[in-house]
Every structure is written in C-alpha cells, then in structure tokens.
N, C-alpha and C positions, 0 to 999 in steps of 0.2 A: 211748714211743709207745702202748704197750698201755694205759697209764693214761690218756693224753690223748684217745684216740679215743672211748671211751665218754663221757668228760666233754664232748667237743665235740658229740657227738650229743645228749647230755642237755641241753646248753646251747641247742642249736638248737631242740630240741623245746619247751623252756621259753620261749624267745624267741618262737617261733611262736604258742604258746598265749597269751602276753601280748599279742602283736600282734593276734590274732583277737579277744580280749576287749576290747582297746583300741578296735579298729575298730567292734566291735559296740556298745560304749558310746557311741562318737562318733556312729555312725549314729543311735542312739536319742536322743542329745542333740540332733543336728541336727533330727530329726523333731519333738522337743519344741519346739525353737526355732521351727520353721516354724509349728507349731500356736499357739504363744504369740503370734506376730506378729499373727494375725488375732483372737486373744483380745483383744489391745489395741484392735483396731477395735471389737469388741463393747463393750468398756468405754467407749469414746468415745460410742458410740450410747446406752448406758445413762445416761450423764451428762447427756444432753439430755432433760430431763423434759418431760412433757406440760404444756401451759399450760392453766390453768383460768380461765375467764371467768365473771363473773356471768351469771345467766340472763336478764337484761333484754335486750329487742330493740328496735331503732329502725329503722323502715323509712323510707328517704329520701323515699318518696312522701308520707308524713305531714308532711314538712317542705317540701313544695312541688315536688318533683322531677317532671318531665314526660318521659315516655319516647317522644319523637317523633324523637330523633336530631338535633334542630336546636336546641332550647332549651338554653342553657348552664346546667347544674345545679350549678355550683360552690358557690353560696351554700347551696343545700339540703343538699348533702353535708357542707359545713362545719358547718352548724347541727346536723345529725344526730350528727356526731362530737363536737362540743362538748357537746351535751346528754348524750350517752352518757358522755363523760369526766367531766362534773360530777357525774353520778350514781354514779360509781365504776367505770364500765366495763360491757362487755357486747358485744352483737353489733349491728353496723350493717349492715342488709340492703339490698342492691340487687336488686330483684326482676326477673323476666323483662321484657325490653324493651330498647330502645336509648337509652342515656343519654349525652348529650354533657356533658363537663366539662373544667375546667382541672385543674391538679395537685391531688392528694389528699394531705393531710398527716395522718398517723396519730398517735394519742396512746396513752399507756400503757393497758394493760388493755382494748384494743379489738380485736375481730375483725371486719374488713371482709369481709362474706360475699356472694358473688355466687350468686344462685340460678340453677338451670339455665334457660337461655334468655336470661340477662342478657348484654348487651354494653355495655361502657363505652368510649365513643369519646372520645379526648382531643383537645382543641381544636388547630386548626392555626394559631391566632393566637399569635405569639411573646410578645406583651405579657401574655398570660394566665399566663405562667410567671415573672412578676416579682411582687414584688421578688426580688432574687437571694438565694440561700441558701448556706450553707457546704456545699460538695459537692466533687467530685473529677473530674478529667479525665485519663485515661491515667496514673494513678498520682501525680498532683500536685493538692494541695488548692487551692481557689480559691472565690471568690464568683461564682456563675453562675446561669443559669436553673435553676429548681427541677426536680428529677427528677419524672417523671409521678406516681409514688407515692413518698412521702418520709416518713421518720421520723427525728428527730434527738434523740439522748440519751433514748430511751424504753425502757420495759421491758414485757415481756409483750404483744407485738403479733402479729397474724396477718392474713393475707389468704387466704381459703379459698373453696371452692365449686366450681361446675362451669361458671361463665360465662367470658366472653372479655374480656380487656383489649386494646383495639385502639389502639395509639399513633398510628395514621394517618400515620406517616412514609412518605414516598414520594419519587419523583424530583422532586416539586415542593415537598416539605415536609421540612426537616431534612437529608435525605440529600445534597443538592447541596453542602453545606458541606464534605464530605469531600474534595472536589477531583477526583473521578473522573467522567468523562463518562458511564460506564455507570450512574451514580446521579443523573444529571440536571445535573451541573455544566456551566456554560457559561463558556468561556474569557473571562477579564476580570472575572468577578463575584467578590465576596468569598468566601474559603474559609479553612479552618483553618490552612493553612501561611503565610498572610500574616503580615507582620512584627508586626502588632498583636495577633495571636492566639497560636498556640503558641510562636513565638520569644519573645514577651513573657513568657508564663508560664514558659518554661524559665529565662529570666534571673531572674525573681522567685524561683524555686525555688533557683537557685544562690546568690543573694544573701541568702537567708533572709528575704525580705520577709514580714512577718506576713500570714497568710491574710486577715485583715480588710481589708488594703490591696490584695489581688489581685482587684480588682473587674472582672468581665467582664459577661456578660449583654447588654443591648441595645447594638447597634452592634458586637458581636463575633460570631464564628461557631464557637462550641464547643457541641456538642450535649449535651443532658441524658441521663442514664441513665433507664431505664424505671422500675425499682423499686429504691430505695436506702435500706435501713435504715443509718443512720450513727451509730456509737457506741451501739448498742442491745444489750440483753440479753434473751434468750428470744424468738426470732423464729421464726414458722411461716409458710411459704408452701406452700399445699397445694391441689392439684386443679385450679387455674385454668389458663387458656391465655393466653399472651402472643403478640401478633403485631404486625408493623409497628413495630418499635422504632426510635427515633432513633439510639441508641448501644448501649452494653452493656445487657443485659436485666435480669438479677437480680444486683445488686451490693451484697452486705452488706460494709460497710467498718467496721473497728474494732469488730466485733461478737463476742459470745460466746454460745454455745449457739444454733445456727441449724439448723432443719430445713426442707429443701426436698423436698417429697414429692408424687409423682403429678402433677407439673406438666408441661405441654406448652409448649415454646417453638418456634414456627414463624415465623421472621423472617429474611429473607434480605437485609437491608440492610447497609451498610458498618459494620464493627466491631460487628456484632450477635452478640457472644459470648452464649452461653446463660446461664451462671452464673459470676460472677467473685468468689469470696471474696477479700477483700483486708484485710491486717492482722487477720485473723479467726481464731478458734480454736473447736474443738469444733463442727464443721459436718458434717451428715449430708445427703447428696444421694441420694435413693432413688426408684426407680420413675418416673423422669422420661423424657420424650422430647425430644430435641434435634435440631431440623432448622434449622440456622442458617447465616448468611452469614459467620461467622467461627468461632473455636474454640467447641466445645460447652461445655466447662468449662475455664476458665483461672484458675488460682490465682495471685494477685498479692500483692505486698507493697511497693508504692511504687516510684517511678521516681527513680533517681539520688540527688541530695542530699536530696530530700524523704523518700525511703525510709530513708536513713541517719539522718536527724534523728528521724523518728518511731520507727524501730527496733523495730517490733512484727512478729516473724515470723508468717506464717500457718502454723498447725500443727493437728494432730489433725483431719484431714479425711477422711471416709469417703464414697466414691462406690460405689454398688452398684445392681444391677438396673435399670440405665438403658439406653436405646436411643439410640445416636448415629447418626442417619440421614444427616446431611450437615454439613460444617463443615471448617475448616482443620485441626483436631485434635480427637481424642476427649477425652482428659484432658491438659491442658497446664499446665506451670508456667512462668510468665514472660509477656512479657518484662519487665514492670514487677515486679522481684523483688529490689530492693536491700536489703530487710530480711530476706530469706531465707524458705525454705519447708521444713518438716520434718514427718515423720510423716503421709504420705498413703497411704491404702489404697483400692485399686480392685479390685472383684471382681464376678463374675457380670453382666457387661455385654455388650451386643451392639453391634458397630461394623461397619457394612456400607454402603458407598456408593462408586461410582466417583469421587465428588467429595470423599470424606473423605480428606484428604491424609495424615494420620498418626494412628495410634491413641494413642500416648503420645509426648509431646514436651516437651523442656526447652530453653528458649531464654534466653540472656543474653549479656552482653559485658562489656568492661572499663570501660564507663561505668556500666552497671547494677551490676556486681559481684554481691554477694549469694551465697547458698548454697542448694543443694537437697540434702537428705539424707533417707534412710529412706523410700523410695518402694517400695511393695509392690503388685504387680499380679497377680491370680490369676483363672483361669477366665474368660477373655475370648474371645468368639467373634468373630473378624474374618473376614467374608466377603470383603471387598475394600477395599484402601486404594490411594490414588493414588501415594503416595511410599514409605512405610515403616511397619513395625510400631512401631519405636522410633527417634526422632531426638533426639539431644542435640547442641546447637550452642552453643558458647561464643564464636562470632563473629557472633551474630545482628545484622543490620543493618536499620535502618529510619530514614527521613529522612536517609540518607547514612551515611558511615563512623561507627562507634560505638566509638572507641578511647579509653581513659582510663587511670586508675591504680588501678582497683579490680578486683583479680583475682577472678573467680568461682570457686566450688568446687562440684563435683557428686560425690556419693559415695553408695554403698549403694542401688543401683537393682536391684530384684529382680523378674523376670517368671517366672511359672510357670503351667503348665496352660493353654496358649494355642495355638489352631489358626488359622492364616491361610491361606485358600484362594487368594487372589490378592494377592501381596505387593507389587505395584507396582514402582517403579524399584529399590528396595533392600529387602533383608530387614531389615538394621540399618544405621543411618547415624549415626555418632558423630564429632564434630569437637571434641576437646578442645584444649588449648593446651600448648605446650612447657613453660610455666611452671606449668601447673595441669592435670595429667592427670585425666581422669575415672577414678574409683576404685570398685572393688568392684561390678561389674555382673555379675549372674548370670542365666542362662536355665536353667530346669528344666522338662522336658516341654513344650518349645516346638517347634512344627512349622510351618514357613513354606513354602508352595508358590508356584511361578510368580513368583519375584522376578527381575527382569532382572539385577541384580547382587546376589549373596548378602550381601556385607559391604563396607562402606566405613567403616573405623575408623582414626582418627588421634588420637594423643596420649591413649591410654586404656590403663590397666593391662589385662593379659590378661583377657578375659572368661571366666568360669567357666561351662562348658556341662555340663549333665547331661541325658542322653537328649533331645538337641535336634537337629533336622534342618532344613536349608534346601535346598530343591529336591531333597529325597531324600538329601542327603549328611549323614552323621552328623558332628557337631562335639563334640569332647571336650576 
C-alpha cells in the first residue's frame, strides 16, 4: 500500500494533466474548425469572378424604343441586344423612363443596364410570352410561357443598375391562376390545379416524358418566373428592384457562378419567392432586401422524379448581409429538393417581421426525398418571427398527403451567435422521421426570448447546446 499510494496519486496527476491538455487541444481544434467553416464561404465567394464586358454601349432608344409606358418596345430591345451580341457584347442601356415590353432574352457577354429612373413594365398580354421556351415550374422542367427575363445556355450575362422591373402581375393578371381568392381567383375559372395543368405535368415527370413534349403555354395556367438564367455560367444580378412578379422572382437554374448583389425584391403575390437557386452551385447572395409573398430565399434541387433524374445538388451557396423583411421563411431549403442541398452558409443577416414565419427552414417529405447537409448560420439578428427560429419538417405536405418511398436525410445543421427577441410559437421546431432522425444539430451562443413553446422536437438526435438560452433558461 505504501508503494501503491504514491503511484496512484502520480497516475491521477498525470491523467489529469493529459486530460487538461487534451481538452485544451480539442477546444483549439474546435475553434479552428469553426473558423475554417466560414473560410470555406470566403473561398466560394472568391471563386465567383467579376464579369468583364466590352466597353460598347447600346441605348434602346437608338433602336426605336419609346418611353411612354404604352408602346410595346419588345422589338427595339431585341434589336439592341442582337446588335450588341453580334458586335461581341457590351452594355445595353435602358434609360430613365417607363418602357413597356414583352419578355427580354439575354445573350452571352451582355449587361442589361437600367439607369436610375428607368422602369420596365412587362406586358399583361399572355400571347407576348410565346412561343414557349424550355423552363421550369415548381421543380419540374417543361415548355411554357417565357420568363419575363430569360437566358438559356449563355455565359457572362448581367442585369444591373438602379431601375425597376415591374412584372405587372396582379389580381387580374397571372396571380388568379394560383387558385386562391385573395389573389383574384374566381370559382370555376381555370387554375393551376386543374387536371390539364399540374397533374398533367406531374404525370409527365413520373413517366420521364421528354421535356420537348411537355408543352404548356397557351391554354394552360402555369405562371412564368420573373428572371431565369437557365443553364448559364457567370451570372450577375445587381442593384435593380423587382416588383409584382407572376411567380418565383430570381430563379437561376442549372447555373454556375452566380452573384445576386444589392437587389431589392418587393413582391407580395403567390409563390413570390425572392431568390430560388436550383440545381446551381457557387452562388453568392449579398446585401439584398427581400419583402416577399413567399420564402425570401428558397434553395431548390428539383421535384420528385425530375430532381432524381437531373441529379444535380445545389451546393456552395453563401447568403450574407441581407435584410429579410417579410416572407414565409428567411433562408429555406426545399421543398423541391430531390437532388439535395449541401454547403449553405448564412451570416450577418437581419430577419424581422411579425409576418416572417421562420428564420431558417428545411422542408421535404418521402415523395421529395433528397438530402440537406452542412448548413452553417452565424450572426443573425432576429427581431421577430411568427413561428420559430428553426423549423425542420420531414413531413412537409402540399397538394395533399406527400408520402412515398424516398427517405429524406438532414444532418449537420449549425446555428451560432443568434439573438431572437420574439420567438413566436416555438423556439425550435423539428419533426424528423422514425426511419430518418435529423442528425447533428448544434446551437452555440443562441438566445431566444418570448417563445410560446421553447422546444418541439421529434425524431432528432440530441441537440448539442453551448451557451444557449430559451426564455431565459439555460440549455446544455
């Protein structure tokens, strides 16, 4: 015993020192890892290079455009873009004034620039958006009315300036097709849920009907997106304002290297999502204002069979310095998410409205399937939300029950340095599935006040809390 006692004390001291050193190293390692996470965001931003355009300028007035708000200037704008393109690119200028037009189709190496005081009014005549083009509706590709601003398989394109794009959608134009009375729908008139519209498109998707044969447009009631770069590379949307959108507002689909900067979206129609990157990667959304009728930002990757066939995850997306004033969700992943979403970074944003339902939201189901992984949210100021700071729902339902054979996966969701003044109905609302628990959710330096119910969590691995309070109660 005389020999063992000193040995035991010595062992204890050594073990304690090792433990202290191990924990110190681990703490240092964790802090490095946290720093590295947003270093990756900076690398994504750096990968999106500035687009350089030739110095040539082409003013649409020189091609016959008239700023009376009545004359349709489609041909003048088309000629200006064609001339600019044939000359190798440059800037097509829309000067101060009110210019009515049909859809605008961009070409490679062109910067469509709105000068201050310019307002582009888009035609309310449906026929002006024909012939149909290769586009997408709720995560499924089809031939449909042209988006209001459209680019297909182009490189180096931009929409810049200080002017306004006014889609002129209203309770008498485009919006009634959503089937809701609050948006002008009249019972018995055609709408998107009719058998010849969405159900027909869903069947075509499930049957792998070629997109060229999924022809809609005239005689159908599926609304166009506002601005849609489709399968484009190097895209810049900067400074302009979008209002009165028929459907999703900024919709880069199958794009690489996209910058949306200093843009204002003020549009409260149905499905008026602010920015919906879909099947896209290397996207930077910065210094924007979203005041929307649906999600402010919704990251997508195709719906059901279409998403699985395309199989292009949306990834490497950075959202920062944005103001989410109103909408169903601040930054959302889903529900069209069948190809998956990964590597999303959100930092230094403000979200504050009694009508902003959730700050961060993930929504899917077993028809969508898909995955969401590696979501990092930091330094978010949430004044007020209607429902919750974070909502993850693997039972999301729209158009009726949504049950199938494609189990979704959600993991690695990390929130830190967030203060919520009025937390709404829940602090945190998570609904995983017994077959697919939500995994690895962490809260670090998160403080939520005035939540009616602090937590509602089902089928989720234990959440890791560090210095986190809800309604003043410490969670560890």
